[in-house]
C-alpha positions, 0 to 999 in steps of 0.5 A: 070720283072724289069731290076734289077731282070733280072740282078740278075737272070743273075748273079745267072745263072753265065751269062756274061752280055755284054749289058743290052738291049740284056738281056732285049730283050731275057727276053721279048722273053722268057716271050712271049713264056711262056705266050703263053704256059700258055694260051694254057694250060688254053684253054685246061683246059677250053675245058675240063671244069676244074677249074682255080686251076687245070690249075694253078697247071698244069702250075706250074708242067710244064705239057702241 
């Protein structure tokens, strides 16, 4: 995500932006957590021999 996208999202959420570097660090932590959760979902789907489309649908639906 670009710096401009981060700023736009923060503004959309009415977040006070005090330091862009702080916002970027927070966004990177959130993204890492999301990637790990998505990887876990994919691993569970692989173990059940389900396809990528089903995995993507589960991720988009917010299902664990």
